Structures are given as C-alpha cells and as structure tokens.
C-alpha positions as CSV (number, residue, x, y, z in Angstrom):
1,M,112.1,69.7,117.1
2,K,113.9,66.3,117.7
3,K,112.8,63.5,119.8
4,V,113.0,63.5,123.4
5,F,115.8,60.9,124.2
6,T,114.8,57.5,126.7
7,Q,116.0,57.9,130.6
8,Y,117.0,54.4,131.6
9,D,116.8,54.3,135.6
10,L,118.1,50.9,138.0
11,T,115.7,49.8,140.1
12,V,116.5,48.4,143.3
13,V,116.9,44.1,143.6
14,P,114.1,43.4,145.7
15,S,115.8,40.5,148.3
16,S,118.9,42.3,148.4
17,G,118.4,46.3,148.6
18,I,121.1,47.4,146.1
19,Q,121.0,49.3,142.8
20,F,123.7,46.9,140.7
21,E,123.2,44.5,137.5
22,M,125.5,42.7,135.4
23,M,125.5,40.8,132.2
24,R,127.6,39.8,129.6
25,L,127.1,42.4,126.4
26,E,125.9,39.6,123.7
27,Q,123.3,38.7,126.3
28,F,122.9,42.8,126.9
29,F,122.8,43.6,123.1
30,L,120.1,40.3,122.1
31,E,117.8,41.5,125.0
32,N,117.3,45.4,124.8
33,G,116.7,45.0,120.8
34,S,117.1,49.0,118.7
35,H,117.5,50.6,122.5
36,P,121.1,50.5,122.2
37,Y,121.5,51.7,119.2
38,E,119.6,54.7,119.9
39,P,120.8,58.2,121.6
40,H,119.7,57.5,125.4
41,L,120.8,58.3,128.6
42,H,120.8,57.0,132.1
43,S,120.2,58.3,135.9
44,F,122.9,55.5,136.6
45,Y,126.7,54.4,136.4
46,Q,127.8,52.4,133.4
47,I,130.9,50.9,132.7
48,I,131.2,48.9,129.4
49,W,134.5,46.4,128.5
50,F,134.8,45.2,125.0
51,K,136.7,42.3,125.4
52,K,136.7,41.7,121.6
53,G,134.8,43.8,118.6
54,D,135.2,47.0,116.4
55,G,132.8,50.0,115.9
56,I,131.6,53.3,117.2
57,H,130.8,54.2,120.4
58,Y,128.9,57.9,120.3
59,V,129.0,59.7,124.0
60,D,127.8,63.4,124.0
61,F,128.0,64.4,120.5
62,K,131.7,62.5,120.1
63,E,132.1,59.3,118.1
64,Y,134.9,57.2,119.8
65,P,136.3,53.6,118.7
66,I,135.7,50.0,119.9
67,T,139.1,48.2,120.0
68,N,139.5,45.1,122.0
69,D,140.1,45.5,125.8
70,T,138.3,49.4,125.4
71,L,136.5,50.2,128.6
72,F,133.9,53.0,128.9
73,F,132.8,55.1,131.7
74,I,129.4,56.4,131.3
75,S,128.2,59.1,134.1
76,P,124.6,59.8,134.6
77,G,123.0,62.3,132.2
78,Q,125.6,61.4,129.3
79,I,123.8,60.5,126.3
80,H,125.0,57.6,124.4
81,Y,124.7,55.1,121.7
82,F,126.4,52.5,119.4
83,E,127.0,51.7,115.7
84,N,124.6,48.3,114.8
85,N,127.0,46.1,115.4
86,Q,126.3,42.7,117.3
87,N,129.5,41.5,117.3
88,F,130.5,42.5,120.5
89,E,132.0,40.1,123.6
90,G,132.3,42.1,127.5
91,I,130.5,43.1,129.9
92,I,128.7,45.7,131.1
93,I,127.9,47.0,134.8
94,H,125.6,49.1,136.3
95,F,125.1,50.4,139.8
96,N,123.8,53.9,141.1
97,E,125.7,56.4,143.1
98,S,124.5,55.4,146.5
99,F,125.7,51.9,145.9
100,L,129.8,53.5,145.9
101,S,127.8,56.3,148.6
102,N,130.0,55.3,152.1
103,E,133.1,56.4,151.2
104,G,134.0,59.7,153.7
105,S,132.6,61.8,151.3
106,S,132.4,62.3,147.6
107,E,135.5,64.0,146.8
108,N,137.0,60.6,148.3
109,V,135.3,58.7,145.7
110,F,136.0,61.4,142.6
111,L,139.7,61.4,143.4
112,K,140.0,58.1,144.3
113,Y,138.3,57.0,141.2
114,N,138.5,59.3,138.6
115,V,136.9,57.9,135.6
116,F,133.6,58.9,135.9
117,N,132.3,62.3,135.5
118,A,135.6,63.3,133.3
119,F,133.4,65.8,130.3
120,D,137.1,67.1,129.5
121,A,138.3,63.7,128.6
122,V,137.7,60.7,126.5
123,P,135.1,58.2,128.2
124,Y,137.7,54.9,127.8
125,Y,140.6,54.0,129.0
126,L,142.6,51.0,126.9
127,V,144.1,47.7,129.0
128,K,147.2,45.6,128.3
129,P,146.2,42.0,128.0
130,E,148.3,41.2,131.2
131,D,145.9,43.5,133.0
132,A,142.6,42.6,131.6
133,K,143.6,39.0,133.3
134,K,143.3,40.7,136.4
135,L,140.3,42.5,135.8
136,D,138.7,39.8,134.6
137,F,139.5,38.3,138.1
138,F,137.3,40.9,139.7
139,I,134.4,40.0,136.7
140,Q,134.3,36.6,138.0
141,E,134.6,37.3,141.4
142,M,131.3,39.6,141.2
143,E,129.4,36.9,138.9
144,C,129.9,34.5,142.0
145,E,128.4,36.9,144.4
146,I,126.1,38.2,142.2
147,K,124.5,34.7,142.8
148,N,125.0,35.5,146.9
149,E,122.5,37.9,147.8
150,N,121.3,36.3,150.5
151,L,124.2,35.6,152.5
152,F,126.4,38.0,154.9
153,A,128.1,41.1,153.7
154,H,126.7,41.0,150.5
155,K,126.6,44.3,149.5
156,D,129.9,45.3,150.9
157,L,131.7,42.4,149.2
158,L,130.5,43.3,145.7
159,K,130.8,46.9,146.5
160,Y,134.9,45.7,147.4
161,F,135.0,44.1,144.0
162,I,133.6,47.1,142.2
163,K,136.4,50.0,144.1
164,M,138.9,46.9,143.3
165,F,137.9,46.7,139.8
166,L,138.2,50.6,139.4
167,I,141.6,51.4,141.3
168,Y,142.8,48.9,139.4
169,I,141.7,50.6,135.9
170,Q,143.5,53.9,137.2
171,R,146.6,52.0,138.2
172,T,146.5,50.2,134.6
173,G,144.4,51.5,131.8
174,E,145.8,53.9,129.2
175,R,142.9,56.5,129.0
176,G,142.5,57.7,125.0
177,N,144.2,60.8,124.4
178,G,143.7,62.6,128.1
179,I,146.6,63.7,130.7
180,P,147.5,60.8,133.1
181,L,146.6,62.5,136.9
182,C,148.1,61.2,139.9
183,I,146.2,62.0,143.3
184,N,149.4,62.2,144.9
185,N,150.3,65.8,142.9
186,S,148.7,69.1,144.4
187,S,147.8,70.3,141.4
188,N,145.9,67.2,140.0
189,R,143.7,67.0,143.3
190,T,143.1,71.0,142.9
191,F,142.2,70.2,139.5
192,V,139.8,67.1,139.8
193,R,138.2,68.7,143.1
194,F,137.9,72.3,140.4
195,R,136.2,69.7,138.5
196,Q,134.0,67.8,140.7
197,M,132.4,71.7,141.8
198,L,131.7,72.3,138.7
199,E,130.1,69.5,137.9
200,H,127.7,70.5,141.0
201,H,128.0,74.2,140.0
202,Y,128.2,75.1,136.9
203,H,124.2,75.8,136.8
204,T,124.8,78.7,139.3
205,M,128.7,79.5,138.9
206,H,130.1,81.4,135.9
207,T,133.6,82.7,137.0
208,V,136.6,81.3,137.8
209,K,136.9,83.1,141.2
210,E,133.4,81.8,142.3
211,Y,135.0,78.5,142.1
212,A,138.6,79.5,143.4
213,N,136.6,80.8,146.5
214,H,134.8,77.7,147.2
215,L,138.3,76.0,146.6
216,N,140.2,78.7,149.4
217,V,142.6,79.3,146.4
218,S,144.0,82.3,144.6
219,T,142.6,82.8,140.5
220,K,146.0,82.6,139.8
221,T,146.6,79.4,141.7
222,L,143.4,77.7,140.1
223,T,144.2,78.7,136.6
224,N,147.8,77.2,136.9
225,C,146.8,73.9,139.0
226,V,143.9,73.4,136.2
227,Y,145.9,74.5,133.0
228,E,149.4,72.2,134.5
229,S,146.3,69.2,134.7
230,S,144.4,70.1,131.2
231,H,146.1,72.5,129.2
232,K,142.9,74.5,129.3
233,T,141.7,77.6,131.2
234,P,139.3,77.3,134.1
235,L,137.0,79.6,132.6
236,A,137.0,77.2,129.1
237,L,136.2,74.3,131.3
238,I,133.8,76.2,132.9
239,N,132.0,77.6,129.1
240,D,132.3,73.7,127.6
241,R,130.5,72.1,130.8
242,I,127.7,74.8,130.3
243,I,127.9,74.6,126.4
244,L,127.7,70.4,127.1
245,E,124.7,70.4,129.7
246,A,123.0,73.0,126.8
247,K,123.1,70.5,124.0
248,R,121.7,67.6,126.3
249,Q,118.8,70.2,127.1
250,L,118.0,71.4,123.7
251,L,118.2,67.7,122.4
252,H,116.6,65.6,125.5
253,S,114.2,68.0,127.2
254,S,111.1,69.8,126.0
255,L,111.8,72.9,127.7
256,K,111.6,76.1,125.3
257,V,115.1,78.1,125.2
258,K,114.4,80.6,127.5
259,E,113.8,78.0,130.3
260,I,116.9,76.1,129.4
261,A,118.7,79.5,130.0
262,F,117.6,79.8,133.3
263,Q,118.1,76.8,134.6
264,L,121.7,77.2,133.5
265,G,121.6,80.5,135.9
266,F,121.4,83.5,132.7
267,E,119.2,85.5,133.9
268,D,119.0,86.9,130.0
269,P,118.0,84.2,127.8
270,S,119.2,86.7,125.3
271,Y,123.1,86.6,126.5
272,F,122.6,82.8,126.6
273,V,121.6,82.8,123.1
274,K,124.7,84.7,122.2
275,F,126.9,82.7,124.4
276,F,125.8,79.6,122.8
277,K,126.6,80.7,119.0
278,R,129.7,81.9,120.0
279,N,130.7,79.0,121.2
280,T,129.5,76.4,118.9
281,G,128.2,78.8,115.7
282,Y,124.5,77.6,115.9
283,L,121.7,79.2,117.4
284,P,120.5,77.4,120.2
285,A,117.3,76.6,117.7
286,E,119.4,76.0,115.4
287,F,121.1,73.2,117.2
288,R,117.6,71.6,118.2
289,E,116.7,70.8,114.7
290,L,120.1,69.5,113.3
C-alpha cells in the first residue's frame, strides 16, 4: 500500500487571531525542503502565483503546466505537488475557510469567488502582464498590512485585499480550458449552486433528482443548466466527484475499501467496486497499488 500523504494545517496567528499567511515563492521552496515535491494536501485554501518560471504542477492526479503569470487555486483536500524545480518567482497565500466566512452565506462566497472548489475545471488562471500589475498592487498592500497586526481592523483590511484580489482574477483572468461563467447568467448560477451542493453532499446524494429537489428545480432544468455551463450532464459530474474522492481516500487514507465505500454512501461495497472499475478501469485495490 502506498504511503498515506501528509496533510498540512494552518495555525492561528496568536497576536492577531487570524489564520492567514503569505510569503515569496523563493522563500517557501527554500524553507520547506523536499515537502513541496511530495504529494500532500492541506486543510486550508492556497493561492500560488507563479510570476516567473516553468515546470509542472500536479493536482488531483493531473499535471498542469507552470508558465509566467499562472495562478493556481488549491482547495482543502486536493492532493498536489510540484516538479522538482526551484527556479520560481512569485507569491503564495494561505488562509482558512473562516477567514472569509462572514460573507452573508457560503453561497455568496462561492458565487463571487468561483476560483476554488471547481473540481470539474482546471485549477489555474492565466493573467495578462497589464492585469498582473494590478494584482501585484494588492499583494504589496497585503505585505504591508501583515506588519500592522496591532492596528485597528487589521483582519478586516486583509480580508478586503484578498477579496479584491479574487474579484479581479475572476474579472480579468483566463481559466485554462474552462468555460467562462457569469454570475448574471441564471443557468451559470444554478450550475454553481449545484456544484456547491455536490461538494457538500456527494457522499450521501448520488442522483440528479436529489440535487434538483434540493435546488427546487426540475431534473430537466438542472440538466439543461449544467450542460449549458459545463458541457457535461449532472450525473457525469456527480460520478466524477465521487470517483475523485475515492481516489483521494485510496491514496491518502489507510481505510479499507469497504470503509471507503460506506463513507461515500454505498451500502453495498461490491457495488462501489464495480462503480469504481467502470469509471476508472481499475479495481480500487489495483488503483491503490499503482
């Protein structure tokens, strides 16, 4: 069995009570030794801006190219690592979910900052040089504010700059080969709500009808909205999300196959085995030994 991957957590800064950190990529790779080059996952959100450099970034069993002005957005639970190459310049930002929690509702965060939790799209954006200058302004402001931890509204100001950074990315960035989504498009909004609900309930809800009922739309409407926004069916995305989590658990945890099956909502482990084989070409035990 493969080694269980390391999970990294973010600690609260004692003086300010926030869960936020930022550093230059050069410093990050220098201080963390071989850890970035080994498969691992986090319990926090991560923004990685490669201003300069080239190489490969592996995220959830896929490889993605690193080029100048590529920004990666890594969500909690995603397994990732880097090609062994330290010739990078850029910035890395870490924060926990609670850092942006008071947005009125989690749906608002998901709709406004649709860069995280998009398991069905590539995990990176490309920015043009002229837009990178504006993003760099936010970075510089955050670097200055980090030193002001004892000043009034320190956390609020950091949150403000992070939100501005994320908003600007969604306005100007180009997401790999993904389909652009617009908050003013009702089908796109329904799709994002579906994807948010799927992220929270894939281990208990496996049918399109269940999601449609919870979203108060018909299965036909949900299917049309999802297909318009992603060119995939809701069932395909449901199955993809279950398979992704199964792969993560098979490689990250020491749970038995039947325990993973139960955790993912399969009452019959043998059905889970057939489901995994049908969607990946491997038996779960075979995938674990790859």
